[in-house]
VEXDREN-2710 file (C-alpha; in Angstrom, 1 decimal):
% VEXDREN-2710
k/r/px/py/pz
1/UNK/0.0/0.0/0.0
2/UNK/1.5/3.4/-0.9
3/UNK/2.1/6.0/1.8
4/UNK/-0.7/8.2/0.4
5/UNK/-3.3/5.7/-0.9
6/UNK/-6.4/6.6/-2.9
7/UNK/-9.3/6.8/-0.4
8/UNK/-11.3/4.5/-2.7
9/UNK/-8.7/1.8/-2.2
10/UNK/-9.0/1.8/1.6
11/UNK/-12.4/0.1/1.9
12/UNK/-13.7/2.6/4.4
13/UNK/-14.2/6.4/4.8
14/UNK/-11.6/8.0/7.1
15/UNK/-12.9/10.5/9.6
16/UNK/-11.4/13.1/11.8
17/UNK/-10.8/12.1/15.4
18/UNK/-10.2/14.1/18.6
19/UNK/-7.5/12.5/20.9
20/UNK/-7.5/13.6/24.5
21/UNK/-5.2/12.4/27.3
22/UNK/-7.1/11.2/30.3
23/UNK/-6.7/13.6/33.3
24/UNK/-7.9/10.9/35.7
25/UNK/-4.9/8.5/35.4
26/UNK/-2.5/9.9/32.8
27/UNK/-1.0/7.6/30.2
28/UNK/-4.4/6.8/28.7
29/UNK/-6.1/8.5/25.8
30/UNK/-9.8/8.9/24.9
31/UNK/-10.3/8.9/21.1
32/UNK/-13.7/10.3/19.8
33/UNK/-15.0/11.2/16.4
34/UNK/-14.7/14.9/15.8
35/UNK/-18.1/15.2/14.3
36/UNK/-20.8/14.7/17.0
37/UNK/-23.0/13.2/14.3
38/UNK/-20.9/10.0/14.5
39/UNK/-20.8/9.9/18.3
40/UNK/-22.8/7.0/19.8
41/UNK/-22.6/5.2/23.1
42/UNK/-20.1/2.8/21.7
43/UNK/-18.1/5.1/19.3
44/UNK/-15.0/5.7/21.4
45/UNK/-11.6/4.2/22.1
46/UNK/-9.6/4.2/25.3
47/UNK/-6.0/3.4/24.6
48/UNK/-2.7/3.2/26.5
49/UNK/0.0/5.7/25.6
50/UNK/2.1/3.2/23.7
51/UNK/-0.9/2.3/21.4
52/UNK/-1.2/5.8/20.1
53/UNK/1.2/6.9/17.4
54/UNK/1.4/9.8/15.0
55/UNK/1.0/8.5/11.4
56/UNK/3.4/11.2/10.3
57/UNK/6.1/9.3/12.2
58/UNK/5.3/6.1/10.4
59/UNK/6.0/7.3/6.9
END
């Protein structure tokens, strides 16, 4: 897969995400869809710090 693939080749529509570090226990992040239209009860991710990477660093 090229570094900048054609969105039609991905098989899904990417969406903008908001990533916030948890203030309760640090080292964890809450990842939510930026557009509230996509926010549902189960539309979030809680991840440990080492699971979150910048895609810019992966190219």
